[in-house]
ZAMARGU-4260 file (C-alpha; in steps of 0.2 Angstrom, whole numbers, plus 5000, padded with zeros to 4 digits):
<rodrens>
0) 4979/5166/4923 | 4999/5166/4914 | 4999/5154/4897 | 4982/5163/4896 | 4989/5178/4894
5) 5005/5172/4884 | 4989/5173/4871 | 4982/5189/4871 | 4985/5199/4857 | 4991/5219/4862
10) 4982/5228/4851 | 4993/5245/4849 | 4986/5258/4835 | 4993/5270/4823 | 4989/5283/4813
15) 4989/5285/4795 | 4988/5299/4783 | 4975/5295/4768 | 4976/5309/4755 | 4962/5314/4761
20) 4969/5321/4774 | 4960/5310/4788 | 4968/5302/4799 | 4965/5281/4797 | 4968/5273/4817
25) 4976/5257/4813 | 4977/5245/4824 | 4993/5233/4823 | 4988/5219/4834 | 5003/5206/4841
30) 5003/5194/4853 | 5016/5186/4859 | 5020/5168/4860 | 5035/5157/4873 | 5036/5147/4858
35) 5041/5159/4847 | 5049/5168/4859 | 5060/5154/4862 | 5067/5151/4844 | 5074/5170/4846
40) 5088/5169/4854 | 5093/5156/4845 | 5102/5150/4827 | 5084/5140/4821 | 5076/5151/4814
45) 5059/5155/4816 | 5047/5147/4807 | 5056/5128/4816 | 5044/5132/4831 | 5028/5126/4820
50) 5026/5111/4806 | 5028/5115/4787 | 5012/5119/4780 | 5007/5103/4770 | 4999/5115/4755
55) 5017/5121/4751 | 5010/5128/4735 | 4994/5139/4736 | 4985/5150/4723 | 4995/5164/4718
60) 4986/5183/4714 | 4997/5196/4703 | 4994/5214/4706 | 4987/5218/4692 | 4970/5207/4695
65) 4969/5210/4713 | 4968/5229/4709 | 4955/5227/4699 | 4946/5218/4711 | 4952/5231/4725
70) 4946/5244/4711 | 4929/5235/4708 | 4923/5235/4728 | 4931/5254/4725 | 4941/5261/4738
75) 4950/5247/4749 | 4948/5227/4754 | 4934/5219/4747 | 4917/5213/4755 | 4926/5196/4748
80) 4941/5194/4750 | 4954/5202/4766 | 4972/5208/4765 | 4987/5202/4780 | 5000/5211/4778
85) 5016/5200/4788 | 5030/5211/4789 | 5036/5217/4806 | 5057/5222/4807 | 5056/5225/4789
90) 5038/5233/4788 | 5045/5250/4777 | 5039/5259/4762 | 5021/5258/4762 | 5006/5247/4765
95) 4993/5240/4753 | 4978/5252/4754 | 4966/5241/4767 | 4976/5228/4772 | 4980/5221/4790
100) 4997/5219/4797 | 4998/5202/4806 | 5018/5197/4806 | 5023/5181/4802 | 5035/5177/4818
105) 5018/5176/4830 | 5002/5166/4814 | 5005/5149/4820 | 4996/5152/4835 | 4980/5163/4830
110) 4975/5152/4814 | 4958/5142/4822 | 4953/5162/4827 | 4960/5173/4814 | 4949/5156/4805
115) 4934/5158/4813 | 4935/5176/4809 | 4935/5179/4793 | 4919/5166/4791 | 4909/5173/4801
120) 4917/5190/4790 | 4910/5179/4771 | 4926/5183/4768 | 4929/5169/4751 | 4946/5176/4748
125) 4960/5178/4761 | 4979/5182/4751 | 4996/5186/4760 | 5009/5193/4756 | 5028/5201/4762
130) 5039/5208/4754 | 5044/5194/4738 | 5029/5180/4745 | 5043/5169/4742 | 5048/5166/4760
135) 5033/5171/4773 | 5021/5172/4762 | 5019/5154/4756 | 5018/5146/4774 | 5006/5159/4780
140) 4994/5153/4762 | 4998/5135/4768 | 4997/5137/4786 | 4981/5143/4783 | 4976/5135/4769
145) 4979/5114/4780 | 4968/5125/4793 | 4952/5127/4783 | 4958/5109/4774 | 4955/5100/4792
150) 4939/5113/4792 | 4929/5101/4775 | 4931/5120/4769 | 4933/5122/4752 | 4927/5135/4747
155) 4936/5148/4758 | 4955/5153/4743 | 4972/5156/4756 | 4983/5165/4740 | 4999/5173/4740
160) 5000/5192/4729 | 5014/5185/4718 | 5029/5196/4718 | 5022/5201/4736 | 5023/5219/4741
165) 5039/5226/4734 | 5032/5220/4716 | 5019/5230/4722 | 5029/5245/4725 | 5040/5244/4713
170) 5028/5244/4698 | 5025/5261/4700 | 5009/5271/4690 | 4992/5267/4701 | 5001/5252/4712
175) 5007/5265/4724 | 4990/5276/4722 | 4983/5261/4730 | 4995/5262/4747 | 4995/5268/4762
180) 5007/5277/4769 | 5021/5273/4752 | 5038/5281/4753 | 5045/5283/4733 | 5062/5281/4742
185) 5064/5263/4753 | 5056/5256/4735 | 5072/5268/4727 | 5087/5251/4729 | 5074/5238/4728
</rodrens>
């Protein structure tokens, strides 16, 4: 039972106020994992507990292209793509509308489950981002791409949002209009 419990999700919710003054309940899923927790008490980085991705150069998507995809679908992540915000401790200043928050530190053990859920939902693109998409974003996209390739899947793409949330938020204009919980002050010094 204890082994099963360490891999079960803990779901909490946050109430977010959309511009229309309609409260949105956003689930936040946190997976516990002893392997991850054990690396937090020493000097090794969290990702050292997992294998390096074989795909170290996943495809990238420019923010302008993502915004175009979102507009074509009308409001949030589309029928064939999903946005994953990998931030945990630095999850501040807002998030791209429609993203789900899956902290990178607990991602690796959940990749098979995520893959099956995303495939069943018909997603053809999984778009990962963190602050800059040069560390966590690239690693997550690589791991997911590796898993999809191991399944023989040549249709699902695992992409990073180039320049991450920093690039999106600091671009201003309509990019910030497509953010939930946007806080200008969080981006002023970035």
